Phi, psi and omega in degrees: 000134181285165181293328178293321178293319179296320181292321179296320179294318179297317179295319180299312179294329177293318177296322177297317180297322177296331179272002180083015183252159177222150176259133178212168183241141180234154174254137180197179179284149183297328180288348179263003184303309182296320179299314181293318177298319180293318177300311180297322179295319180290322179291330179292335182293329174060036175259191179298330177293322177294321179296315177296319180294320174303313183293319182293313180297315180299320178293320182292326183258006178297139182280335179263140179295155178301149180292145177275157175092012180297320178293319181293320178297320177297318181291326179291335179274357182299142177292348180272000179298129179089349178285149182266083182264149177248096186280357181289138178249156176287144179264119178244136178290139179284173181281158177271126184288142174273110182253000000 
């Protein structure tokens, strides 16, 4: 490889680094090529969709199971915690059907 080609590659990789991107190689099955490229493209956009995608993929491939009690923790964070609510509804008899 000539020195001009090496310099061009170094400049390209430096520009990628300035954008926070890196070039790397992965091994996978041929049928997953488009999926992996699409995944990488979406993650490189770094928007709200990429953040959500990172979380979903990280959870899907996590070796430890998700923590239990997530729903309970969410309910405890509710702004209605400690409020004196009356969840009872009035009971009304239904109509009698004409048969």
